[in-house]
Biopython code that builds the backbone (N, CA, C, O; Angstrom):
import numpy as np
from Bio.PDB.StructureBuilder import StructureBuilder

atoms = [
    (1, "MET", "N", (0.815, -1.185, 0.000)),
    (1, "MET", "CA", (0.000, 0.000, 0.000)),
    (1, "MET", "C", (0.860, 1.250, 0.000)),
    (1, "MET", "O", (0.339, 2.365, 0.003)),
    (2, "GLY", "N", (2.155, 1.075, -0.004)),
    (2, "GLY", "CA", (3.012, 2.252, -0.050)),
    (2, "GLY", "C", (4.236, 2.086, 0.812)),
    (2, "GLY", "O", (4.440, 1.055, 1.453)),
    (3, "ARG", "N", (5.042, 3.118, 0.813)),
    (3, "ARG", "CA", (6.232, 3.157, 1.665)),
    (3, "ARG", "C", (6.009, 4.198, 2.747)),
    (3, "ARG", "O", (5.473, 5.274, 2.487)),
    (4, "TYR", "N", (6.424, 3.870, 3.957)),
    (4, "TYR", "CA", (6.214, 4.758, 5.093)),
    (4, "TYR", "C", (7.513, 4.901, 5.858)),
    (4, "TYR", "O", (8.339, 3.988, 5.884)),
    (5, "ASP", "N", (7.688, 6.062, 6.484)),
    (5, "ASP", "CA", (8.909, 6.345, 7.218)),
    (5, "ASP", "C", (9.084, 5.377, 8.384)),
    (5, "ASP", "O", (8.127, 5.058, 9.090)),
    (6, "LEU", "N", (10.316, 4.915, 8.577)),
    (6, "LEU", "CA", (10.624, 4.065, 9.721)),
    (6, "LEU", "C", (10.466, 4.869, 11.005)),
    (6, "LEU", "O", (10.685, 6.080, 11.023)),
    (7, "GLY", "N", (10.086, 4.188, 12.068)),
    (7, "GLY", "CA", (9.959, 4.833, 13.361)),
    (7, "GLY", "C", (8.679, 5.639, 13.532)),
    (7, "GLY", "O", (8.544, 6.361, 14.520)),
    (8, "ARG", "N", (7.751, 5.539, 12.613)),
    (8, "ARG", "CA", (6.475, 6.264, 12.693)),
    (8, "ARG", "C", (5.340, 5.282, 12.971)),
    (8, "ARG", "O", (5.309, 4.184, 12.417)),
    (9, "TRP", "N", (4.417, 5.684, 13.827)),
    (9, "TRP", "CA", (3.259, 4.854, 14.126)),
    (9, "TRP", "C", (2.231, 4.978, 13.023)),
    (9, "TRP", "O", (2.012, 6.063, 12.483)),
    (10, "LEU", "N", (1.604, 3.873, 12.691)),
    (10, "LEU", "CA", (0.501, 3.813, 11.738)),
    (10, "LEU", "C", (-0.657, 3.070, 12.393)),
    (10, "LEU", "O", (-0.454, 2.105, 13.129)),
    (11, "ARG", "N", (-1.854, 3.525, 12.118)),
    (11, "ARG", "CA", (-3.030, 2.742, 12.517)),
    (11, "ARG", "C", (-3.331, 1.809, 11.356)),
    (11, "ARG", "O", (-3.452, 2.250, 10.213)),
    (12, "VAL", "N", (-3.450, 0.522, 11.650)),
    (12, "VAL", "CA", (-3.701, -0.489, 10.623)),
    (12, "VAL", "C", (-5.076, -1.092, 10.882)),
    (12, "VAL", "O", (-5.353, -1.570, 11.982)),
    (13, "GLU", "N", (-5.936, -1.069, 9.867)),
    (13, "GLU", "CA", (-7.260, -1.672, 9.976)),
    (13, "GLU", "C", (-7.445, -2.662, 8.831)),
    (13, "GLU", "O", (-7.114, -2.371, 7.682)),
    (14, "VAL", "N", (-7.973, -3.824, 9.160)),
    (14, "VAL", "CA", (-8.318, -4.829, 8.157)),
    (14, "VAL", "C", (-9.756, -5.232, 8.441)),
    (14, "VAL", "O", (-10.092, -5.610, 9.563)),
    (15, "GLU", "N", (-10.597, -5.153, 7.429)),
    (15, "GLU", "CA", (-12.018, -5.429, 7.615)),
    (15, "GLU", "C", (-12.497, -6.452, 6.583)),
    (15, "GLU", "O", (-12.249, -6.307, 5.386)),
    (16, "PHE", "N", (-13.188, -7.488, 7.068)),
    (16, "PHE", "CA", (-13.743, -8.504, 6.172)),
    (16, "PHE", "C", (-14.865, -9.243, 6.874)),
    (16, "PHE", "O", (-14.978, -9.197, 8.099)),
    (17, "ASP", "N", (-15.688, -9.919, 6.102)),
    (17, "ASP", "CA", (-16.763, -10.755, 6.624)),
    (17, "ASP", "C", (-16.353, -12.215, 6.488)),
    (17, "ASP", "O", (-15.708, -12.600, 5.513)),
    (18, "GLU", "N", (-16.733, -13.025, 7.477)),
    (18, "GLU", "CA", (-16.448, -14.457, 7.433)),
    (18, "GLU", "C", (-17.724, -15.228, 7.148)),
    (18, "GLU", "O", (-18.818, -14.780, 7.492)),
    (19, "GLY", "N", (-17.584, -16.383, 6.522)),
    (19, "GLY", "CA", (-18.727, -17.255, 6.314)),
    (19, "GLY", "C", (-18.843, -17.735, 4.884)),
    (19, "GLY", "O", (-18.167, -17.237, 3.984)),
    (20, "GLU", "N", (-19.705, -18.703, 4.695)),
    (20, "GLU", "CA", (-19.897, -19.355, 3.392)),
    (20, "GLU", "C", (-20.284, -18.378, 2.287)),
    (20, "GLU", "O", (-19.659, -18.369, 1.226)),
    (21, "ALA", "N", (-21.298, -17.563, 2.519)),
    (21, "ALA", "CA", (-21.845, -16.716, 1.455)),
    (21, "ALA", "C", (-21.255, -15.313, 1.435)),
    (21, "ALA", "O", (-21.773, -14.442, 0.737)),
    (22, "LYS", "N", (-20.193, -15.077, 2.177)),
    (22, "LYS", "CA", (-19.605, -13.737, 2.264)),
    (22, "LYS", "C", (-18.578, -13.514, 1.157)),
    (22, "LYS", "O", (-18.018, -14.476, 0.632)),
    (23, "PRO", "N", (-18.324, -12.248, 0.795)),
    (23, "PRO", "CA", (-17.317, -11.958, -0.232)),
    (23, "PRO", "C", (-15.943, -12.480, 0.182)),
    (23, "PRO", "O", (-15.607, -12.476, 1.366)),
    (24, "LYS", "N", (-15.174, -12.916, -0.761)),
    (24, "LYS", "CA", (-13.830, -13.443, -0.499)),
    (24, "LYS", "C", (-12.810, -12.326, -0.714)),
    (24, "LYS", "O", (-11.839, -12.479, -1.454)),
    (25, "SER", "N", (-13.060, -11.198, -0.046)),
    (25, "SER", "CA", (-12.166, -10.050, -0.170)),
    (25, "SER", "C", (-12.164, -9.266, 1.137)),
    (25, "SER", "O", (-12.993, -9.502, 2.015)),
    (26, "TYR", "N", (-11.219, -8.327, 1.257)),
    (26, "TYR", "CA", (-11.116, -7.522, 2.463)),
    (26, "TYR", "C", (-10.714, -6.095, 2.108)),
    (26, "TYR", "O", (-10.290, -5.811, 0.987)),
    (27, "THR", "N", (-10.855, -5.210, 3.081)),
    (27, "THR", "CA", (-10.442, -3.817, 2.953)),
    (27, "THR", "C", (-9.312, -3.575, 3.938)),
    (27, "THR", "O", (-9.374, -4.020, 5.084)),
    (28, "SER", "N", (-8.289, -2.877, 3.496)),
    (28, "SER", "CA", (-7.154, -2.530, 4.360)),
    (28, "SER", "C", (-7.015, -1.011, 4.387)),
    (28, "SER", "O", (-7.061, -0.361, 3.343)),
    (29, "ARG", "N", (-6.844, -0.445, 5.591)),
    (29, "ARG", "CA", (-6.651, 0.999, 5.750)),
    (29, "ARG", "C", (-5.419, 1.266, 6.614)),
    (29, "ARG", "O", (-5.206, 0.610, 7.634)),
    (30, "LEU", "N", (-4.621, 2.228, 6.195)),
    (30, "LEU", "CA", (-3.487, 2.707, 6.983)),
    (30, "LEU", "C", (-3.711, 4.183, 7.256)),
    (30, "LEU", "O", (-3.959, 4.954, 6.330)),
    (31, "THR", "N", (-3.625, 4.587, 8.524)),
    (31, "THR", "CA", (-3.817, 5.984, 8.888)),
    (31, "THR", "C", (-2.565, 6.491, 9.587)),
    (31, "THR", "O", (-2.093, 5.890, 10.552)),
    (32, "MET", "N", (-2.033, 7.601, 9.089)),
    (32, "MET", "CA", (-0.849, 8.234, 9.671)),
    (32, "MET", "C", (-1.261, 9.067, 10.878)),
    (32, "MET", "O", (-2.449, 9.304, 11.095)),
    (33, "ALA", "N", (-0.279, 9.512, 11.665)),
    (33, "ALA", "CA", (-0.542, 10.319, 12.856)),
    (33, "ALA", "C", (-1.269, 11.617, 12.512)),
    (33, "ALA", "O", (-2.030, 12.133, 13.331)),
    (34, "ASP", "N", (-1.044, 12.153, 11.306)),
    (34, "ASP", "CA", (-1.703, 13.409, 10.912)),
    (34, "ASP", "C", (-3.122, 13.189, 10.392)),
    (34, "ASP", "O", (-3.789, 14.148, 10.002)),
    (35, "GLY", "N", (-3.591, 11.944, 10.381)),
    (35, "GLY", "CA", (-4.945, 11.634, 9.942)),
    (35, "GLY", "C", (-5.065, 11.240, 8.480)),
    (35, "GLY", "O", (-6.133, 10.805, 8.050)),
    (36, "ALA", "N", (-3.994, 11.383, 7.702)),
    (36, "ALA", "CA", (-4.029, 10.981, 6.295)),
    (36, "ALA", "C", (-4.219, 9.467, 6.212)),
    (36, "ALA", "O", (-3.504, 8.710, 6.868)),
    (37, "THR", "N", (-5.182, 9.035, 5.406)),
    (37, "THR", "CA", (-5.526, 7.610, 5.305)),
    (37, "THR", "C", (-5.358, 7.101, 3.879)),
    (37, "THR", "O", (-5.720, 7.776, 2.915)),
    (38, "THR", "N", (-4.807, 5.904, 3.764)),
    (38, "THR", "CA", (-4.727, 5.190, 2.499)),
    (38, "THR", "C", (-5.564, 3.929, 2.653)),
    (38, "THR", "O", (-5.402, 3.192, 3.625)),
    (39, "ALA", "N", (-6.452, 3.678, 1.706)),
    (39, "ALA", "CA", (-7.312, 2.496, 1.794)),
    (39, "ALA", "C", (-7.308, 1.740, 0.474)),
    (39, "ALA", "O", (-7.250, 2.331, -0.604)),
    (40, "LYS", "N", (-7.371, 0.423, 0.587)),
    (40, "LYS", "CA", (-7.533, -0.455, -0.575)),
    (40, "LYS", "C", (-8.726, -1.355, -0.285)),
    (40, "LYS", "O", (-8.761, -2.046, 0.734)),
    (41, "GLU", "N", (-9.696, -1.341, -1.183)),
    (41, "GLU", "CA", (-10.889, -2.161, -1.011)),
    (41, "GLU", "C", (-10.900, -3.289, -2.035)),
    (41, "GLU", "O", (-10.276, -3.188, -3.091)),
    (42, "GLY", "N", (-11.611, -4.355, -1.715)),
    (42, "GLY", "CA", (-11.767, -5.463, -2.654)),
    (42, "GLY", "C", (-10.505, -6.289, -2.845)),
    (42, "GLY", "O", (-10.337, -6.925, -3.885)),
    (43, "LEU", "N", (-9.611, -6.289, -1.853)),
    (43, "LEU", "CA", (-8.402, -7.109, -1.947)),
    (43, "LEU", "C", (-8.799, -8.575, -1.797)),
    (43, "LEU", "O", (-9.494, -8.922, -0.842)),
    (44, "PRO", "N", (-8.379, -9.435, -2.708)),
    (44, "PRO", "CA", (-8.836, -10.830, -2.660)),
    (44, "PRO", "C", (-8.159, -11.640, -1.549)),
    (44, "PRO", "O", (-6.983, -11.437, -1.246)),
    (45, "PHE", "N", (-8.914, -12.549, -0.956)),
    (45, "PHE", "CA", (-8.319, -13.515, -0.032)),
    (45, "PHE", "C", (-7.309, -14.344, -0.813)),
    (45, "PHE", "O", (-7.440, -14.513, -2.025)),
    (46, "ARG", "N", (-6.319, -14.851, -0.128)),
    (46, "ARG", "CA", (-5.312, -15.682, -0.792)),
    (46, "ARG", "C", (-5.938, -16.927, -1.402)),
    (46, "ARG", "O", (-5.543, -17.366, -2.483)),
    (47, "SER", "N", (-6.914, -17.490, -0.704)),
    (47, "SER", "CA", (-7.607, -18.675, -1.212)),
    (47, "SER", "C", (-9.106, -18.399, -1.288)),
    (47, "SER", "O", (-9.685, -17.916, -0.315)),
    (48, "PRO", "N", (-9.741, -18.690, -2.407)),
    (48, "PRO", "CA", (-11.193, -18.500, -2.501)),
    (48, "PRO", "C", (-11.965, -19.460, -1.601)),
    (48, "PRO", "O", (-13.167, -19.281, -1.401)),
    (49, "ASP", "N", (-11.294, -20.478, -1.053)),
    (49, "ASP", "CA", (-11.938, -21.441, -0.160)),
    (49, "ASP", "C", (-11.976, -20.949, 1.291)),
    (49, "ASP", "O", (-12.543, -21.627, 2.147)),
    (50, "SER", "N", (-11.386, -19.787, 1.585)),
    (50, "SER", "CA", (-11.343, -19.264, 2.957)),
    (50, "SER", "C", (-12.748, -19.040, 3.492)),
    (50, "SER", "O", (-13.609, -18.483, 2.811)),
    (51, "LYS", "N", (-12.963, -19.487, 4.730)),
    (51, "LYS", "CA", (-14.264, -19.318, 5.375)),
    (51, "LYS", "C", (-14.133, -18.696, 6.760)),
    (51, "LYS", "O", (-15.073, -18.068, 7.249)),
    (52, "LEU", "N", (-12.967, -18.868, 7.401)),
    (52, "LEU", "CA", (-12.787, -18.427, 8.776)),
    (52, "LEU", "C", (-11.357, -17.947, 8.976)),
    (52, "LEU", "O", (-10.407, -18.665, 8.666)),
    (53, "GLY", "N", (-11.207, -16.738, 9.493)),
    (53, "GLY", "CA", (-9.874, -16.216, 9.784)),
    (53, "GLY", "C", (-9.373, -16.764, 11.114)),
    (53, "GLY", "O", (-9.974, -16.500, 12.155)),
    (54, "THR", "N", (-8.287, -17.519, 11.092)),
    (54, "THR", "CA", (-7.769, -18.130, 12.317)),
    (54, "THR", "C", (-6.364, -17.656, 12.665)),
    (54, "THR", "O", (-5.793, -18.106, 13.658)),
    (55, "TRP", "N", (-5.791, -16.745, 11.856)),
    (55, "TRP", "CA", (-4.428, -16.293, 12.096)),
    (55, "TRP", "C", (-4.300, -14.833, 11.686)),
    (55, "TRP", "O", (-4.818, -14.435, 10.642)),
    (56, "ARG", "N", (-3.621, -14.038, 12.491)),
    (56, "ARG", "CA", (-3.333, -12.645, 12.168)),
    (56, "ARG", "C", (-1.844, -12.420, 12.374)),
    (56, "ARG", "O", (-1.264, -12.972, 13.310)),
    (57, "GLY", "N", (-1.214, -11.621, 11.521)),
    (57, "GLY", "CA", (0.208, -11.352, 11.700)),
    (57, "GLY", "C", (0.673, -10.200, 10.845)),
    (57, "GLY", "O", (-0.044, -9.731, 9.961)),
    (58, "PHE", "N", (1.886, -9.746, 11.120)),
    (58, "PHE", "CA", (2.537, -8.706, 10.340)),
    (58, "PHE", "C", (3.777, -9.310, 9.712)),
    (58, "PHE", "O", (4.526, -10.032, 10.370)),
    (59, "VAL", "N", (3.990, -9.017, 8.449)),
    (59, "VAL", "CA", (5.098, -9.619, 7.723)),
    (59, "VAL", "C", (5.851, -8.521, 6.980)),
    (59, "VAL", "O", (5.250, -7.696, 6.292)),
    (60, "GLY", "N", (7.180, -8.521, 7.128)),
    (60, "GLY", "CA", (8.019, -7.619, 6.348)),
    (60, "GLY", "C", (8.435, -8.313, 5.069)),
    (60, "GLY", "O", (8.828, -9.480, 5.091)),
    (61, "LEU", "N", (8.353, -7.608, 3.960)),
    (61, "LEU", "CA", (8.653, -8.229, 2.672)),
    (61, "LEU", "C", (10.044, -7.864, 2.155)),
    (61, "LEU", "O", (10.356, -8.115, 0.991)),
    (62, "ASP", "N", (10.872, -7.280, 3.001)),
    (62, "ASP", "CA", (12.226, -6.901, 2.604)),
    (62, "ASP", "C", (13.185, -8.017, 2.994)),
    (62, "ASP", "O", (12.798, -8.946, 3.704)),
    (63, "THR", "N", (14.420, -7.939, 2.544)),
    (63, "THR", "CA", (15.427, -8.937, 2.905)),
    (63, "THR", "C", (16.201, -8.525, 4.151)),
    (63, "THR", "O", (17.020, -9.296, 4.651)),
    (64, "LYS", "N", (15.949, -7.306, 4.666)),
    (64, "LYS", "CA", (16.618, -6.810, 5.869)),
    (64, "LYS", "C", (15.824, -7.210, 7.111)),
    (64, "LYS", "O", (14.621, -7.461, 7.033)),
    (65, "LEU", "N", (16.507, -7.268, 8.258)),
    (65, "LEU", "CA", (15.823, -7.521, 9.512)),
    (65, "LEU", "C", (14.858, -6.386, 9.804)),
    (65, "LEU", "O", (15.129, -5.237, 9.456)),
    (66, "ALA", "N", (13.749, -6.692, 10.430)),
    (66, "ALA", "CA", (12.745, -5.671, 10.725)),
    (66, "ALA", "C", (12.208, -5.879, 12.132)),
    (66, "ALA", "O", (12.286, -6.976, 12.685)),
    (67, "VAL", "N", (11.666, -4.817, 12.700)),
    (67, "VAL", "CA", (11.034, -4.861, 14.011)),
    (67, "VAL", "C", (9.651, -4.238, 13.879)),
    (67, "VAL", "O", (9.504, -3.164, 13.295)),
    (68, "PHE", "N", (8.641, -4.907, 14.419)),
    (68, "PHE", "CA", (7.282, -4.386, 14.437)),
    (68, "PHE", "C", (6.871, -4.207, 15.892)),
    (68, "PHE", "O", (7.104, -5.089, 16.718)),
    (69, "TYR", "N", (6.272, -3.091, 16.204)),
    (69, "TYR", "CA", (5.708, -2.853, 17.520)),
    (69, "TYR", "C", (4.204, -2.773, 17.369)),
    (69, "TYR", "O", (3.702, -2.010, 16.543)),
    (70, "ALA", "N", (3.483, -3.548, 18.150)),
    (70, "ALA", "CA", (2.021, -3.543, 18.077)),
    (70, "ALA", "C", (1.466, -3.066, 19.407)),
    (70, "ALA", "O", (1.964, -3.445, 20.466)),
    (71, "ASP", "N", (0.434, -2.234, 19.350)),
    (71, "ASP", "CA", (-0.157, -1.665, 20.549)),
    (71, "ASP", "C", (-1.671, -1.554, 20.341)),
    (71, "ASP", "O", (-2.124, -1.275, 19.231)),
    (72, "ASP", "N", (-2.429, -1.767, 21.375)),
    (72, "ASP", "CA", (-3.877, -1.558, 21.343)),
    (72, "ASP", "C", (-4.550, -2.391, 20.251)),
    (72, "ASP", "O", (-5.287, -1.856, 19.423)),
    (73, "ILE", "N", (-4.297, -3.688, 20.252)),
    (73, "ILE", "CA", (-4.896, -4.587, 19.254)),
    (73, "ILE", "C", (-6.308, -4.947, 19.687)),
    (73, "ILE", "O", (-6.553, -5.294, 20.842)),
    (74, "ARG", "N", (-7.235, -4.856, 18.735)),
    (74, "ARG", "CA", (-8.632, -5.166, 19.025)),
    (74, "ARG", "C", (-9.200, -5.984, 17.881)),
    (74, "ARG", "O", (-9.128, -5.573, 16.723)),
    (75, "LEU", "N", (-9.762, -7.132, 18.196)),
    (75, "LEU", "CA", (-10.459, -7.969, 17.220)),
    (75, "LEU", "C", (-11.936, -7.911, 17.551)),
    (75, "LEU", "O", (-12.336, -8.193, 18.681)),
    (76, "GLU", "N", (-12.743, -7.549, 16.576)),
    (76, "GLU", "CA", (-14.183, -7.408, 16.806)),
    (76, "GLU", "C", (-14.950, -8.302, 15.851)),
    (76, "GLU", "O", (-14.540, -8.511, 14.709)),
    (77, "GLN", "N", (-16.046, -8.818, 16.321)),
    (77, "GLN", "CA", (-16.953, -9.583, 15.469)),
    (77, "GLN", "C", (-18.260, -8.807, 15.402)),
    (77, "GLN", "O", (-18.866, -8.488, 16.425)),
    (78, "SER", "N", (-18.675, -8.514, 14.191)),
    (78, "SER", "CA", (-19.958, -7.818, 14.040)),
    (78, "SER", "C", (-21.017, -8.819, 13.618)),
    (78, "SER", "O", (-20.705, -9.874, 13.067)),
    (79, "SER", "N", (-22.244, -8.487, 13.873)),
    (79, "SER", "CA", (-23.327, -9.423, 13.549)),
    (79, "SER", "C", (-23.790, -9.260, 12.129)),
    (79, "SER", "O", (-24.695, -9.969, 11.690)),
]
sb = StructureBuilder()
sb.init_structure("model")
sb.init_model(0)
sb.init_chain("A")
sb.init_seg("    ")
for serial, (resi, resn, name, xyz) in enumerate(atoms, 1):
    if name == "N":
        sb.init_residue(resn, " ", resi, " ")
    sb.init_atom(name, np.array(xyz, "f"), 0.0, 1.0, " ", f" {name:<3s}", serial, name[0])
structure = sb.get_structure()
């Protein structure tokens, strides 16, 4: 979704519906400290057979060592 300065906090949101008849896609939003937001909607699940999210994580895609700090994590289920 872009490149961001090291050492800066970002708010990360991932939103999707689970279940048999639900869309096999998700929305991702990144919000900077100044309130600027980048969003991508309709991102496809890795597998169209996905029905239930059982794992969450952060992954660095560079070849260098990386450190992630996570704070105030909240998982919500909506009806």
